[in-house]
RODO-2510 file (C-alpha; in nm, 4 decimals, decimal comma):
residues 92
     n   res          X          Y          Z
     1     m     5,5666    15,8144    20,2984
     2     t     5,5214    16,1369    20,1065
     3     e     5,6446    16,4600    20,2592
     4     r     5,3598    16,6420    20,4354
     5     t     5,3127    17,0152    20,4190
     6     r     5,0603    17,2672    20,5508
     7     a     4,9021    17,5660    20,3775
     8     h     4,7168    17,8400    20,5679
     9     v     4,4833    18,0085    20,3196
    10     f     4,2632    18,3194    20,3168
    11     v     4,0103    18,3515    20,0340
    12     s     3,8423    18,6823    19,9444
    13     g     3,5450    18,7589    19,7219
    14     t     3,1910    18,6214    19,7222
    15     v     3,2794    18,3130    19,9250
    16     q     3,0180    18,3061    20,2012
    17     g     2,6649    18,1781    20,1503
    18     v     2,7687    17,9967    19,8298
    19     y     2,8560    17,6523    19,9747
    20     y     3,2266    17,7370    19,9634
    21     r     3,3032    17,5666    20,2966
    22     a     3,1068    17,2496    20,2205
    23     t     3,2583    17,2184    19,8737
    24     t     3,6064    17,2797    20,0177
    25     r     3,5513    17,0054    20,2773
    26     d     3,4293    16,7543    20,0183
    27     t     3,7104    16,8374    19,7739
    28     a     3,9774    16,8141    20,0460
    29     r     3,8462    16,4799    20,1690
    30     d     3,8450    16,3450    19,8123
    31     a     4,2064    16,4641    19,7729
    32     g     4,3150    16,3000    20,1000
    33     v     4,3918    16,6347    20,2613
    34     d     4,3381    16,7061    20,6327
    35     g     4,2523    17,0406    20,7928
    36     w     3,9584    17,2755    20,8359
    37     v     3,7675    17,5656    20,6802
    38     k     3,5651    17,8486    20,8359
    39     n     3,3989    18,1819    20,7597
    40     l     3,5560    18,4987    20,8973
    41     e     3,3598    18,8018    21,0165
    42     d     3,5153    19,0190    20,7447
    43     g     3,3589    18,8076    20,4674
    44     r     3,6648    18,5985    20,3856
    45     v     3,7050    18,2235    20,4241
    46     e     4,0029    18,0826    20,6151
    47     a     4,1286    17,7297    20,5551
    48     v     4,4141    17,5027    20,6552
    49     f     4,5188    17,2162    20,4298
    50     e     4,7633    16,9536    20,5502
    51     g     4,8861    16,6468    20,3663
    52     p     5,1079    16,5372    20,0783
    53     e     5,2708    16,8400    19,9147
    54     e     5,1130    16,7825    19,5718
    55     a     4,7617    16,7397    19,7167
    56     v     4,7935    17,0511    19,9347
    57     e     4,9165    17,2572    19,6394
    58     s     4,6215    17,1361    19,4305
    59     m     4,3811    17,2449    19,7067
    60     v     4,5366    17,5919    19,7139
    61     e     4,4910    17,6107    19,3355
    62     w     4,1321    17,4850    19,3725
    63     c     4,0586    17,7757    19,6098
    64     h     4,0906    18,0178    19,3168
    65     e     3,7726    17,8621    19,1701
    66     g     3,5935    17,7251    19,4761
    67     s     3,2288    17,6288    19,4685
    68     p     3,0285    17,6899    19,1477
    69     a     2,8480    17,9967    19,2937
    70     a     3,1641    18,1550    19,4384
    71     d     3,3336    18,4587    19,2865
    72     v     3,6890    18,4511    19,4204
    73     s     3,8856    18,7761    19,3997
    74     d     4,2014    18,6798    19,5918
    75     v     4,3739    18,3806    19,7524
    76     q     4,6599    18,4280    19,9989
    77     a     4,8472    18,1132    20,1013
    78     e     5,1309    18,0670    20,3444
    79     f     5,3102    17,7337    20,3685
    80     e     5,3995    17,6181    20,7194
    81     a     5,5234    17,3137    20,9070
    82     p     5,2533    17,0451    20,9519
    83     e     5,0779    17,0396    21,2905
    84     g     4,9191    16,6945    21,2662
    85     e     4,5664    16,7753    21,1430
    86     d     4,3526    16,4619    21,1163
    87     g     4,0390    16,4626    20,9022
    88     f     3,8755    16,7681    20,7466
    89     e     3,6024    16,9727    20,9168
    90     i     3,4015    17,2897    20,8871
    91     r     3,4661    17,5122    21,1899
    92     y     3,2163    17,7632    21,3243
***
């Protein structure tokens, strides 16, 4: 069993209305990462990725690019203890 980790991420830039959440969900599921993603009122996107350390780190790196129409200006990630996320969903 690979060591699980959790990353709590905030993404700034043009990341709403550009399929950022849907692309994040699909990419995370393909990577075998659990968690969630949602839009924030201030225009940022918040996400939690939980799973094998290497897969979670690759998702954090992926956030710097995001969906094809996104224009990411900043990604802040904090690594935390896993909380047992199961599956990946878009939250509203």
